[in-house]
Structures are given as C-alpha cells and as structure tokens.
C-alpha positions as CSV (number, residue, x, y, z in Angstrom):
1,M,12.5,-122.7,-94.1
2,Q,16.1,-122.6,-92.4
3,G,18.0,-123.0,-95.7
4,F,16.4,-119.6,-97.0
5,F,16.9,-117.4,-94.4
6,V,20.8,-118.4,-94.3
7,Y,20.9,-117.8,-98.2
8,F,19.3,-114.4,-97.7
9,Y,22.0,-113.5,-95.2
10,N,25.0,-114.9,-97.3
11,S,23.7,-113.3,-100.5
12,V,23.9,-110.3,-98.7
13,T,26.9,-110.1,-97.0
14,K,29.2,-112.3,-99.2
15,T,31.6,-110.2,-101.4
16,F,33.4,-111.5,-104.7
17,N,37.1,-111.6,-105.2
18,H,37.0,-111.7,-109.2
19,E,34.7,-109.7,-111.7
20,R,31.9,-112.2,-113.4
21,K,28.8,-111.4,-115.7
22,K,26.2,-109.3,-113.9
23,D,22.4,-110.6,-114.2
24,L,20.3,-107.5,-114.7
25,F,16.9,-109.4,-114.7
26,E,14.0,-107.7,-113.7
27,S,10.5,-109.2,-113.9
28,P,7.6,-106.8,-114.2
29,D,4.3,-108.4,-113.1
30,Y,2.2,-107.8,-115.6
31,F,-0.6,-109.8,-115.2
32,K,-0.7,-109.6,-111.3
33,V,0.6,-113.2,-110.3
34,D,2.2,-111.8,-107.3
35,E,-1.4,-111.4,-105.9
36,L,-2.2,-115.3,-106.0
37,L,0.9,-116.1,-103.9
38,S,1.7,-116.5,-100.4
39,E,4.1,-114.7,-98.7
40,E,6.5,-117.9,-98.3
41,Q,6.0,-118.6,-101.9
42,I,7.2,-115.0,-103.0
43,M,10.0,-115.3,-100.6
44,I,11.1,-118.8,-102.0
45,R,11.0,-117.5,-105.4
46,D,13.4,-114.6,-104.5
47,A,15.6,-116.7,-102.9
48,V,16.2,-118.9,-105.8
49,R,16.4,-115.7,-108.2
50,S,19.0,-114.2,-106.2
51,Y,20.9,-117.5,-106.3
52,V,20.8,-117.5,-110.1
53,K,21.8,-114.2,-110.1
54,K,24.6,-114.5,-108.1
55,D,26.2,-117.9,-108.7
56,I,24.8,-119.3,-112.0
57,S,24.2,-116.4,-114.5
58,P,27.7,-115.1,-114.2
59,I,29.4,-118.5,-115.1
60,I,27.1,-120.5,-116.9
61,E,27.7,-119.0,-120.4
62,D,31.6,-120.6,-119.8
63,Y,30.3,-124.0,-118.9
64,A,28.2,-124.1,-121.6
65,Q,30.7,-123.3,-124.1
66,R,33.1,-125.8,-122.7
67,A,30.2,-128.1,-122.5
68,E,31.4,-128.9,-118.8
69,F,29.2,-129.4,-115.8
70,P,29.3,-127.3,-112.8
71,Q,29.8,-129.6,-110.1
72,Q,29.5,-127.1,-107.6
73,I,26.0,-126.2,-108.1
74,V,24.8,-129.9,-106.5
75,K,25.6,-128.8,-103.3
76,Q,24.5,-125.2,-103.7
77,L,21.2,-126.3,-104.9
78,G,21.0,-128.8,-101.9
79,D,21.8,-126.1,-99.6
80,L,18.9,-124.0,-101.1
81,G,16.4,-126.7,-100.4
82,C,15.6,-127.3,-104.6
83,F,16.4,-131.1,-104.6
84,G,12.7,-132.5,-103.5
85,P,11.2,-129.7,-102.2
86,T,7.7,-131.3,-101.8
87,V,9.3,-134.4,-99.7
88,P,8.6,-134.4,-96.0
89,T,11.2,-133.2,-93.8
90,Q,11.6,-136.1,-92.0
91,Y,13.6,-137.1,-94.7
92,G,15.5,-134.2,-95.6
93,G,12.9,-132.5,-98.1
94,G,11.5,-129.1,-97.8
95,G,7.6,-129.9,-97.1
96,L,6.7,-127.3,-99.4
97,D,3.6,-127.2,-101.8
98,Y,4.0,-127.4,-105.3
99,I,3.2,-123.7,-106.4
100,S,6.7,-123.2,-104.1
101,Y,8.3,-126.0,-106.1
102,G,6.9,-125.0,-109.7
103,L,8.8,-121.2,-108.8
104,M,11.8,-122.9,-108.0
105,M,12.0,-124.5,-111.2
106,Q,11.0,-121.6,-113.0
107,E,14.0,-119.3,-111.5
108,L,16.3,-122.0,-112.4
109,E,15.5,-122.5,-116.1
110,R,15.5,-118.5,-116.2
111,G,19.6,-119.2,-115.3
112,D,20.1,-122.3,-117.6
113,S,17.6,-125.2,-118.9
114,G,20.2,-127.6,-117.8
115,V,20.5,-126.6,-114.3
116,R,16.9,-126.7,-114.0
117,S,17.1,-130.3,-115.4
118,T,19.8,-131.2,-112.8
119,A,17.1,-130.5,-109.9
120,S,13.8,-132.0,-111.9
121,V,16.2,-135.1,-112.0
122,Q,17.2,-135.3,-108.6
123,G,13.5,-134.4,-106.8
124,S,11.2,-135.9,-109.3
125,L,12.9,-138.8,-111.0
126,V,15.2,-139.9,-108.0
127,M,13.8,-139.1,-104.8
128,F,10.0,-139.2,-105.9
129,P,9.9,-142.8,-106.7
130,I,12.0,-143.8,-103.5
131,Y,9.6,-141.8,-101.6
132,A,6.5,-142.9,-103.1
133,F,7.4,-146.8,-103.5
134,G,10.6,-147.4,-101.3
135,S,10.5,-149.1,-98.4
136,E,11.3,-147.1,-95.0
137,E,15.1,-148.2,-94.9
138,Q,15.5,-147.0,-98.1
139,K,13.6,-143.5,-97.8
140,Q,15.9,-143.5,-94.6
141,K,18.9,-144.6,-96.3
142,Y,18.8,-142.4,-99.7
143,L,16.5,-139.4,-99.2
144,P,18.7,-137.3,-96.8
145,K,21.9,-137.5,-98.8
146,L,20.1,-136.8,-102.0
147,A,18.0,-133.9,-100.6
148,S,21.0,-132.0,-99.3
149,G,23.4,-132.6,-102.2
150,E,26.0,-134.8,-100.8
151,W,24.7,-137.6,-103.3
152,L,23.7,-137.0,-106.9
153,G,21.1,-139.2,-108.5
154,C,19.7,-140.3,-112.2
155,F,17.1,-142.0,-113.6
156,G,17.2,-145.1,-116.0
157,L,14.6,-145.3,-118.2
158,T,15.5,-144.5,-121.8
159,E,17.4,-147.4,-124.1
160,P,19.3,-147.3,-127.1
161,D,16.3,-148.9,-129.0
162,H,13.7,-148.1,-126.7
163,G,12.8,-144.2,-126.0
164,S,9.1,-143.1,-126.3
165,D,8.3,-147.0,-126.2
166,P,9.4,-147.8,-122.7
167,G,7.7,-151.0,-122.9
168,G,9.9,-152.7,-125.0
169,M,13.0,-152.2,-122.7
170,L,15.6,-155.0,-122.8
171,T,17.2,-154.2,-119.6
172,N,16.4,-157.1,-117.3
173,F,17.9,-159.0,-114.2
174,K,17.2,-162.6,-113.0
175,D,17.4,-163.7,-109.4
176,D,20.2,-164.8,-107.8
177,G,19.4,-165.4,-103.9
178,D,19.3,-162.7,-101.9
179,A,20.2,-160.4,-105.1
180,V,19.4,-160.4,-108.6
181,I,21.6,-159.9,-111.7
182,L,21.1,-156.6,-113.8
183,N,22.1,-156.6,-117.4
184,G,21.2,-153.9,-120.2
185,S,21.6,-150.4,-120.8
186,K,20.1,-146.8,-120.7
187,M,21.0,-143.9,-122.6
188,W,20.6,-140.0,-122.5
189,I,20.3,-140.1,-118.8
190,S,20.7,-136.9,-116.8
191,N,23.2,-136.4,-114.3
192,A,24.7,-139.7,-115.0
193,P,28.4,-139.3,-114.9
194,F,28.4,-138.1,-111.8
195,A,25.9,-139.9,-110.0
196,Q,26.1,-141.6,-106.7
197,V,22.7,-143.5,-107.1
198,A,20.5,-144.6,-110.2
199,V,16.6,-145.3,-109.9
200,V,16.7,-148.0,-113.2
201,W,13.8,-149.9,-114.4
202,A,14.2,-153.4,-116.0
203,K,12.5,-156.2,-116.1
204,D,12.1,-159.0,-114.4
205,E,12.2,-162.9,-115.6
206,Q,8.4,-162.8,-116.1
207,G,8.3,-159.5,-117.9
208,E,7.2,-157.3,-115.0
209,V,8.7,-153.9,-114.9
210,Y,10.3,-152.8,-111.3
211,G,12.5,-150.2,-110.1
212,L,15.8,-150.8,-108.7
213,I,18.7,-148.6,-106.5
214,V,22.0,-149.2,-108.1
215,E,24.8,-147.5,-106.5
216,R,27.9,-146.4,-108.0
217,G,30.8,-148.7,-107.4
218,M,28.6,-151.8,-107.8
219,E,30.9,-154.1,-110.3
220,G,29.7,-154.1,-113.5
221,F,28.1,-150.6,-113.4
222,S,29.4,-147.8,-115.3
223,T,28.4,-144.4,-116.6
224,P,29.9,-143.0,-120.0
225,T,29.9,-140.0,-120.4
226,T,27.8,-138.3,-123.6
227,H,29.8,-135.8,-125.6
228,N,29.4,-133.2,-128.3
229,K,25.6,-132.5,-127.1
230,W,23.9,-129.2,-129.0
231,S,21.8,-128.3,-126.4
232,L,21.8,-128.7,-122.7
233,R,25.5,-128.3,-122.8
234,A,26.0,-127.4,-119.5
235,S,23.8,-130.4,-118.0
236,A,25.7,-133.6,-117.5
237,T,24.6,-136.5,-119.9
238,G,25.6,-139.9,-119.9
239,E,24.7,-143.7,-120.3
240,L,23.8,-146.5,-117.7
241,V,25.7,-149.7,-118.7
242,F,24.9,-153.0,-116.8
243,D,27.3,-156.0,-117.1
244,Q,26.3,-158.6,-114.7
245,V,25.7,-156.2,-111.9
246,R,24.6,-157.7,-108.4
247,V,22.1,-155.7,-107.1
248,P,20.7,-156.4,-103.4
249,K,17.1,-157.6,-103.2
250,E,16.8,-154.8,-100.7
251,N,17.5,-151.9,-103.3
252,I,14.4,-152.8,-105.4
253,L,11.3,-150.9,-105.0
254,P,8.5,-152.7,-102.8
255,G,5.7,-150.5,-103.7
256,V,5.3,-150.4,-107.4
257,K,5.5,-152.7,-110.4
258,G,4.8,-152.2,-114.3
259,L,5.2,-149.0,-116.5
260,K,2.7,-147.1,-113.8
261,G,6.0,-146.6,-111.7
262,P,8.3,-144.7,-114.4
263,L,5.4,-143.1,-115.6
264,S,4.5,-141.4,-113.0
265,C,7.7,-140.3,-112.1
266,L,7.6,-138.6,-115.8
267,T,4.3,-136.8,-114.8
268,K,6.3,-135.4,-111.6
269,A,8.7,-134.2,-113.6
270,R,6.7,-132.7,-116.7
271,Y,5.1,-130.3,-113.9
272,G,8.6,-128.8,-113.0
273,I,9.1,-128.9,-116.7
274,A,6.1,-126.7,-117.3
275,W,7.3,-124.2,-115.1
276,G,10.5,-124.2,-116.1
277,V,9.8,-123.1,-119.6
278,I,7.9,-120.1,-118.1
279,G,11.3,-119.2,-116.8
280,A,12.9,-119.4,-120.3
281,A,10.3,-117.1,-121.4
282,M,11.1,-114.7,-118.8
283,D,14.3,-114.4,-119.8
284,C,14.0,-114.2,-123.5
285,Y,11.7,-111.3,-122.8
286,D,13.8,-109.6,-120.5
287,T,16.6,-109.9,-122.8
288,A,15.3,-109.1,-125.8
289,L,13.5,-106.0,-124.0
290,R,16.7,-104.5,-123.0
291,Y,18.7,-105.1,-126.1
292,A,16.0,-103.3,-127.9
293,K,16.6,-100.5,-125.3
294,E,20.1,-100.4,-125.8
295,R,20.8,-101.0,-129.6
296,E,21.3,-97.7,-131.4
297,Q,20.2,-97.2,-134.9
298,F,20.1,-94.0,-136.9
299,G,20.4,-91.8,-133.6
300,K,18.2,-93.6,-131.3
301,P,17.3,-97.0,-129.6
302,I,15.4,-99.5,-131.8
303,A,12.9,-99.7,-129.3
304,A,11.7,-96.1,-130.2
305,F,10.8,-97.3,-133.7
306,Q,7.1,-97.9,-134.5
307,L,7.3,-101.4,-135.7
308,Q,9.5,-102.8,-132.7
309,Q,6.9,-100.7,-130.6
310,K,4.3,-102.8,-132.2
311,S,5.8,-106.1,-131.9
312,W,6.2,-105.6,-127.8
313,L,2.3,-104.6,-127.6
314,K,1.8,-108.0,-129.1
315,W,3.4,-109.4,-126.0
C-alpha cells in the first residue's frame, strides 16, 4: 500500500510547467456502489483515478492521434501498483483482492483502453502464468521486475492463421540438450515492441502445448511493430517471430501443459476487461452529459430540451 500513499502525496504537491488538457470527470454514485466497497478499495480506486486525470487524460489524445505508445506509463503503472496487484507481496505484487484489481482496470480504461490493455497483459497474461505455473526461480527472477515496471512483458498465443483456434498453433520447439529450439510466429501481440519478456505458448515434438519464457536479446527472436491500426492506437502492438531461437529448458513453465495454461490466463484477463468496459462507459456518460449541459441551441443548453432529458432518464 505504500505506493498509493506516495502517489497521493505527489499528486497533491507536484506542479506542472506546461498547460495540458484538464480531466473534469465526475462519477455520481447513482447505484450506491461505494457502500459495497471497503475504505481500502475506495482509496485504491481514487488513487488510480487521480493518476488518470493527471497523467493520462491530458496526453492520451495526442498519443492516439500519432499512434504512439507513451512508454513513460510503464514505470508509472508499476509505481502505482497496477501490475499484478493480486500477486503476493513477496514477489513484488500488491497482495490485493480482485475487487481492487477490477477497480484499477476500470479507472485505467476510463482514461484509455490501450492503457488498460497494457496493464491487463502485464498482470493477467504475463505475471499470472509465471506465478501460477512457474518455478520458484522463475518467480523470483521475473515477477519483481515486471511488477515494478522495470520490465514490460507480452503474451504469445494468437498466430497469423490460428486466432480463435489456439489448438491449431504451428509454433513449436524441439529438444536440443539443455535447451529447446523454438520456431514460429505470433501476431497481434500487445506490448510486443517494447517487451523484455514474452510468455510464449508452443507445441513440443509430441504436440503438447507448453509455456516458455523468451527474453529479448535471444538470437533469432524479433518483435516487428504492427502499424496503421484503427483502434487502441496508443497501445503498442506487434508480432513475435522465432527463427531457431535457443531457449534454456529452465525457461519452460513446469506447472502446466496443454491449452489449460493459456486459456486460464485469458480467463484472468477477461475479468479485468469486464471492469474496464465499465470505465469506458462511465467516461462516455460523463462526456455526453457534460456536452449536453454546455452545448447551446436556441438560446439554452440542449440538456434543457425534453427529448434530451428523456434520453438521460433512460440511463
């Protein structure tokens, strides 16, 4: 929890040397949801909301227009505890409950879906499999660096010809003594262009699916950037290409085999996504309501007209 208190202090005391877009978001608690949350959960939500208002909303439109990933947010999200918040503290995580994790994803996606995607991939698709299926050595080596934002990770499952049918994957590895030789490719991989670590799912010589931890710098491993996206433009997307990559056997996740591994990761990610879309809806509502109050026609705000009021009542 120390990160949240530090962030609150910094958000109050820090000054800015240039003008940026101001985030005026308000969140009326129409359904009394706050009554269901603990004080700690509310504090966590408010910390992430404050971060989004200060550091995401003022810059994200410009990054989206340029289709550029704001790399500085990786360390910021790590400092705030948004990477692997449910992972135990002994591995650098926050040791928090899943409601707190969901509230974090809600607030991040209110700022930008790509920012939430970055955090979801790091926590649910990279840190979770290492924590759930990795050896103690793997947990100690990778999780603290991923939690702090020192390292960014990505998840390699989708292939050019096998998206919704992951069982048809062609990426494979063969035995080579104390290592395996990995070949194949993955596509539409969030965080790939900047990731230091990739959790990659591939088939062995018997056709069994395993997870491998592939590190940037391994010979034959490259991450081409995907260009000209129409959505999630501020999120970094790329490919994973493996050309005779020699991966030490100690980098294979020992705790799972088969599609249970990657599919369980996707289940974790979907939980965060479900919270995230609530955040996006909250921002849409706030934006539309604010516009209706400010936009004037025939001498008064359009919110004063009966048809507009009827539309809001349906909410």
